[in-house]
N, C-alpha and C positions, 0 to 999 in steps of 0.2 A: 386393805382399808375398807371400813364400812362405807357402803354405797351412798348413804345419806351424808356422811361426813365429807365424801368427795364433792358433793354439791356445795357444801359450806366452804370447802377449800377454794373452789372456783369463785364463790361469792366474795370471799375475802381478798383474793388476789386479782380479780378482774379490773380492767380499766373502767373508770367512772366516766359516764357521758351525761352531761347536764341537759335538762330540758325544762321548759316552762309552759305556760298556757298559750304561748304563741307558736310552739313547736308543732311540726307536722312530720310524722314518722310512719312508714309502712314496714311491717315485719312479715317476711315470708321465709319459707324453708322448703326443703325436700323437693327441689326442682329435678334432681337426678339427671342433669343434662348429660346426654350420651354422645355417641359418635355418629348419629344419623342413621343407624341401622334399624332393623325391625325390633331390636331389643331396647331401643331408645325410648324410654317412657315419657320423656319431656317433649319429644318431637311433635306430637299431635296437639300440644297446648302452646307451642312457642309463639304463635301469632297472638293468642290471647294474652300471654305474658308480656309481649312487646307492647301491645296496646295499653295494658295496665301500667307498665312502667313509663310509657310516654305521658300518660295522664299524671302520674305521680311526679315525674320530672318537671313537667310544665307547671304544676301546682306548688312546687317548692318543697316537696317531701324529701326526707332523708330515707334511703333504702338500707335496711338491715336484714341480711340473709343469715338465718340462724342454723346453718348446717345442712349437709348433704346437697349443696348446690350443684356439685359435679359428681357424676357416677364413676368413681375411681376404684370401685371393686370390680365391676365388669370390664372396665377399660383401663389399660395400662398407661396410656399417654394422654395427658391433659391437652396437648397440642391437637390431637384428633378431635377432641370435644370443642375446642375453640374454633377450629376450622369448620366444623359442622354447624356451629351456632354463632358465627361471627357477628351477625347483626345484634344478637343479644349481648354479646361481650362489648361491642362498641357502645351500646346504650349504657351498660353498667360503667364503662369507662367515663362517660359523660358525668355520671353521678360522682365518680371518684375524683375527677378533675375539679368538681365544684365542692369537694370535701363534704359530700353527702352520702358516703358509702361506707358500710362496715360489713365484714365477713366473719362469721363464726364457723368453725369446722364441726362436722358431725362424724359419725362412724364411717360413712361411705367416702368421705374425703379427709380421713384422719391424717393422711400423709402431709396435709397442709400445716400441721403443727410444727413441721420442720422448717426453720427459716431458710435452710439451704435449698430445700425443695421449692419453696415459694419464690426465692430469688431466681432460681433456674427456670421455673415454669410459668410464673405469673407476672414478673416485672415487664416482660416483653413476650411477643409471639413471633413465630417465623412464618411469613407469608410465602407459601410454596410457589404461587404463580409469579410473584415478583422476586422471589429468591433473596429476601432480606428480612431483617428483624425490624419490628415496629414496637414502640412503647405501648404497654397495656396498663398495668397497675404498678408503676415504678415505686419502690420502697413501701409497698403495702404491708400491713401487719395483719395476720389472721389470728383471731382470738378463740380461746376455748369458751369464754363467756364475756358478757358485758353487764354492767350495772347502770341502769338509768336512774339518775338522781334528780328529783324534782326541786326546782328553785322558784321562790316567790319573792318579788321585789329584789332580785339578784342575791337572795340569801338562801343557803341550803336548808331545806326543811327536813329535819331528822325523821327517820322512820318512813320516809316517802321514797322508797327505792324499789326498783324492779329488776330482778335477775333475768337476763336473757341467756338461754343455753339450749343446746340441741336436745338433750334429754337422754342420750345413750349412756350417760354416766351411771345410771341406775340399772342398766341392762348388762349383766355380766358377760354374756356371749358377745355383745357388741362393743364392749369396752376393754376388759382384761384380755379377751380372746379374739380381738377383732381381726388379727392376721389369719387365724384359722377360718373365721367366718368369710373373710375376703377370698381365701383360697377356694372354699366350697362354692361360693357364688360364682367366681370367675371361671372355674374349670368344671363345675357340675351343674349348678342351677341355671346359669346363663344359657348354655346350649339347650336345656330343656324349655326355658322360657320362650325360645324361638318357635317351639311347637305348642305354646299355649299352656304349659304346665307351671303353676305358681310354686314359689318356694314356701313351704309350710313353716320354716324356722324364722321367717321374716317377721319383725315386729309390725310392719305395715300391713302384711297380708294375713297375719294370724290374730284374730280378734282377741282371744284370751290373753295372748302375750302382750298385745297393745294395752289392754285394760290393766294388766299388772304393772306395766311401766307407768301409766297414768296414776295409779294408786300410790306408787312410791314417790312420785313427784309431788302429789298432793300431800302426802305425809310430811315431806320436807317443809312445805308451805305452812302446815299446821304447827309443826315443831318450832319453826323459826319466826313465825308471824310475819313472813315476807310475801311479796307478790312475785310470781314466776310466770314467764312466757316461754314455752318450749315448742318443739316440733317432734320429729322422730317417728311417732306412731301413725301419722297421717290422719288423725282424728281431730277435727276442729272442736274446740272446747271454749265456751264462754260461760263462766259460773253464774248461777242465779244469785239473787240477793240473799246473803246469809251463808253462802257456800264458801269454802276456802278459795283463795285467789290464785288458782291454777288455771292458766289460759293455754290453749294450743292453737297454733295458726293453721293447722291442717297440712296441705301440700299443694304442689303445682302439677301433680301427675294423676289427678282424678280423671276418669275417662271423658268428662264433659266440661270441667271447670277448674279454676284455681281459686285458692282461698288465702286470706291474709288477715293480719290484725293492724288496724290503723289507730294511731294516737294522734288526735287532731284537735288542737286548741283546747286542751284540758279534758277531752272526752276520749273514750276508747270504744272501738267497734270491731266486730267480726264481719268481714265482707267476702263476697265471692265475685268473680268475673267469669263470664261465659258468653258464648255466641248466642245472639237473639235475632229475631226477625220482626221487622216493623209491619205496619198495616199495608204497606205497599210491596211486601215480600222481599225487602232488602235486608241482607244480613249485616249485623254490626256487633261489636263487642261492648257489653254493658256491665255495669257494676250494681250490685244489690247488697243491702245490709242484712246479714243473717241474724245478728244479735247486737244489742246496744241501741242507742248509746248509753253509756254510764259515765258520770263525772268521776275523774280520778280523785278529786278532792273528797268525794264521799267514800270511795273505796279505801282510802288511806286513813280514815278515821279510826 
């Protein structure tokens, strides 16, 4: 299947999620939550992530994670990841119970496309200390993509739609041959990563490969005249005026910060969260706008 046609297939079949100028949405991806070991790229940013999500929860945002939330290439068991990051999962559960949570799978958590896997591993978790199961995301559905549909005065406005997708679909090695890639990462690159050696085949770590992925996603935007928000290559992107409407939310595994895309009351922003220090020398987690705001009504013209 043509890689760009694959995006169109996802666009046509994806669940539609309505939003309007009162909606508040935060889009993040590529957390790569691990097992708490030295190879866990999320571990050093977990407190930043929790601080950010507490902010979004208290402000009434919907959290949409667009792929690679959990590192299931390096790690075999999601239960090990949940145990290592239980505070994070309990916070995500709060969003879910409020019907303010959506998960999209990426290449590193592709196993979540199986309903059987999701039911066995995400509906509940086993607490080893108390030796019993607790509810987590009961009956949750994991998506390949979502389409945000803009409504005004409770009417659907045609042509005002945003495709949310991880982005690995245009990366042959990470889509068609993901099982081979997983094998290499799990049994070859992960042990080397423990010694500080990066994986050159990774879209996130290989700049040229990441740029090729972005170029293909942008090509789909141009061909279809749609707006797209993706992750996958860990490179934040907020198009300038006149550029194709390809956005990238970055990642949550940057050495110093996490990034995301906010849709807030009809405007869109690229934001970062990082540890800061105030004038009294006290550390705190703060939010900054990297790009935007831009009104969605202007982007959709």
